[in-house]
DRENFI-856386 format. One record per residue (C-alpha): residue in three letters; x, y, z. Coordinates in nm, 3 decimals, decimal comma, m for minus. Each point is the difference from the previous one (the first is absolute). Last residue first. Example, Ala and Ser with C-alpha at 12.3 -4.5 7.8 and 13.67 -1.06 7.14 Angstrom:
BEGIN
PT  SER  1,367  m0,106  0,714
PT  ALA  m0,137  m0,344  0,066
This chain:
BEGIN
PT  ALA  0,280  m3,455  1,506
PT  PRO  m0,042  0,299  m0,236
PT  LEU  0,096  0,332  0,216
PT  ALA  m0,281  0,200  0,135
PT  PRO  m0,134  0,284  m0,163
PT  ILE  0,051  0,360  0,147
PT  PRO  m0,339  0,175  0,070
PT  LEU  m0,004  0,316  m0,126
PT  ASP  m0,017  0,322  0,229
PT  ASP  m0,135  0,317  m0,023
PT  PHE  m0,331  m0,019  m0,143
PT  ARG  m0,200  0,101  0,322
PT  ARG  m0,180  m0,225  0,244
PT  PHE  m0,315  0,051  0,204
PT  GLU  m0,110  0,344  m0,135
PT  GLN  m0,348  0,096  0,095
PT  LEU  m0,285  0,180  m0,192
PT  SER  0,159  m0,003  m0,330
PT  PHE  m0,219  0,165  m0,269
PT  SER  m0,154  m0,144  m0,308
PT  SER  m0,026  0,201  m0,332
PT  GLN  m0,166  m0,092  m0,315
PT  VAL  0,083  0,170  m0,327
PT  GLN  m0,168  m0,100  m0,321
PT  ARG  0,059  0,089  m0,371
PT  ALA  0,394  0,179  0,015
PT  GLY  0,108  0,020  m0,328
PT  PRO  0,250  0,274  0,089
PT  LEU  m0,015  0,068  0,369
PT  ARG  m0,246  0,297  0,081
PT  HIS  m0,196  m0,188  0,253
PT  LEU  0,340  m0,060  0,182
PT  ARG  0,134  0,344  m0,015
PT  THR  m0,257  0,286  0,071
PT  THR  m0,296  m0,186  0,131
PT  LEU  0,200  m0,256  0,179
PT  LEU  0,272  0,223  0,135
PT  GLU  m0,263  0,248  0,152
PT  SER  m0,172  m0,273  0,165
PT  TYR  0,311  m0,149  0,140
PT  ALA  0,087  0,355  0,152
PT  ASP  m0,346  0,024  0,151
PT  LEU  0,028  m0,348  0,136
PT  ASP  0,338  0,081  0,177
PT  GLU  0,356  0,048  m0,047
PT  ALA  0,014  m0,250  m0,328
PT  VAL  0,160  m0,328  m0,058
PT  VAL  m0,082  m0,211  m0,309
PT  MET  0,040  m0,374  m0,081
PT  LEU  m0,090  m0,056  m0,361
PT  LEU  m0,153  m0,302  m0,147
PT  PHE  m0,028  m0,028  m0,399
PT  ASP  m0,205  m0,183  m0,259
PT  ALA  m0,312  m0,051  0,197
PT  ASN  m0,265  m0,304  0,040
PT  GLY  0,276  m0,246  0,016
PT  THR  0,346  0,008  m0,098
PT  ILE  0,256  0,242  0,132
PT  GLY  0,248  0,290  m0,132
PT  HIS  0,176  0,121  0,321
PT  PHE  0,058  0,343  0,167
PT  MET  0,137  0,085  0,347
PT  VAL  0,063  0,328  0,147
PT  VAL  m0,238  0,216  m0,203
PT  GLN  0,018  0,308  0,187
PT  PRO  0,263  0,132  m0,221
PT  ILE  m0,185  m0,018  m0,312
PT  ALA  0,201  0,017  m0,309
PT  LEU  0,002  m0,394  m0,004
PT  VAL  m0,364  0,008  m0,046
PT  ALA  0,028  0,207  m0,319
PT  GLU  0,299  m0,225  m0,143
PT  VAL  m0,201  m0,293  0,058
PT  PHE  m0,324  0,118  m0,171
PT  GLU  0,204  0,127  m0,309
PT  SER  0,161  m0,327  m0,024
PT  SER  m0,325  m0,167  0,016
PT  ARG  m0,142  0,181  m0,254
PT  ALA  0,293  m0,046  m0,230
PT  GLU  0,016  m0,377  0,066
PT  THR  m0,377  m0,038  m0,061
PT  GLN  m0,227  m0,104  0,277
PT  PHE  m0,339  0,174  m0,039
PT  ASP  m0,218  0,221  0,242
PT  ILE  0,230  m0,038  0,310
PT  SER  m0,120  m0,151  0,330
PT  ILE  0,136  0,120  0,305
PT  SER  0,019  m0,127  0,344
PT  VAL  0,103  0,228  0,287
PT  PHE  0,133  m0,119  0,334
PT  ALA  m0,017  0,316  0,219
PT  VAL  0,222  0,075  0,313
PT  VAL  m0,089  0,325  0,183
PT  GLY  0,175  0,152  0,307
PT  TYR  0,317  0,123  m0,238
PT  GLY  0,156  0,281  0,222
PT  LEU  0,353  m0,118  m0,020
PT  ALA  0,003  m0,126  0,370
PT  ARG  m0,308  m0,196  m0,116
PT  ARG  0,209  m0,148  m0,315
PT  ASN  0,295  m0,132  0,217
PT  LEU  0,283  m0,014  m0,229
PT  ARG  0,201  m0,326  m0,029
PT  ALA  0,362  0,109  m0,120
PT  HIS  0,088  m0,191  m0,306
PT  TYR  0,283  m0,223  m0,142
PT  GLY  m0,012  m0,145  m0,343
PT  ASP  m0,091  m0,325  m0,206
PT  ILE  0,207  m0,241  0,206
PT  LEU  m0,114  m0,346  m0,170
PT  GLY  0,133  0,173  m0,311
PT  SER  0,306  m0,214  m0,052
PT  GLU  0,239  0,287  0,017
PT  GLU  m0,153  0,116  0,334
PT  LEU  0,012  m0,365  0,147
PT  ARG  0,368  m0,029  m0,123
PT  LYS  0,074  0,318  0,131
PT  ILE  m0,128  m0,117  0,369
PT  ARG  0,181  m0,337  m0,042
PT  ARG  0,335  0,195  m0,079
PT  TRP  m0,063  0,229  0,306
PT  CYS  m0,036  m0,286  0,204
PT  PRO  0,320  m0,201  m0,130
PT  SER  0,189  0,323  0,087
PT  GLN  m0,166  0,076  0,351
PT  SER  0,072  m0,355  0,160
PT  LEU  m0,307  m0,236  0,002
PT  GLY  m0,181  m0,134  0,287
PT  THR  m0,354  0,123  m0,136
PT  MET  m0,074  0,280  0,267
PT  GLN  0,351  0,070  0,056
PT  ALA  0,048  0,072  m0,366
PT  LEU  m0,323  0,194  m0,017
PT  GLU  0,126  0,242  0,266
PT  GLY  0,335  0,028  m0,161
PT  THR  m0,163  0,081  m0,322
PT  THR  m0,210  0,253  0,166
PT  LEU  m0,364  m0,011  0,061
PT  ARG  m0,192  0,309  m0,153
PT  ALA  m0,219  m0,214  m0,229
PT  ASN  m0,182  m0,154  0,330
PT  GLN  m0,280  m0,239  m0,035
PT  GLN  0,070  m0,065  m0,372
PT  LEU  0,381  0,001  0,072
PT  ALA  m0,031  m0,270  0,259
PT  ALA  m0,243  m0,234  m0,204
PT  LEU  0,212  0,044  m0,305
PT  LEU  0,324  m0,084  0,202
PT  GLN  m0,172  m0,294  0,175
PT  ARG  m0,115  m0,117  m0,330
PT  ASP  0,357  0,027  m0,174
PT  THR  0,142  m0,194  0,307
PT  GLU  m0,274  m0,268  m0,054
PT  ASP  0,091  m0,061  m0,367
PT  SER  m0,071  0,190  m0,318
PT  GLU  m0,063  m0,081  m0,355
PT  ILE  m0,183  0,241  m0,192
PT  ARG  m0,366  m0,055  m0,108
PT  MET  m0,130  0,168  m0,326
């Protein structure tokens, strides 16, 4: 569902996406609004769901996670019960930082962080290979990160 927004909303979204710690006063100054209308716009953007939350961007390397793996998993059969059991088991693994159901050769794609290859190997053998219904598990490792999934492009306004 697309929410109606104008150029000022786009400016607010872009500014908050870059730095969610900006004050209402700073945002108002950036957009040419006074503080009260700026605050009301931000509240409207939150209530509409365009702003889904505020988060601190953590540095995975500083936290000790040197390995990023993309894990494709095929499960043995797709029933609602089996899929639910699988999803619950994956969501219980804290090292899984992104998790999608996908089309193609695999059924699910996970992004997993680990301290090092030994830690990933342990996670693979003790958790990922033992996921309910996991038939095939394939890992690909990130060698170099060019862009993180932090910022979404803000769509242009219709002409």
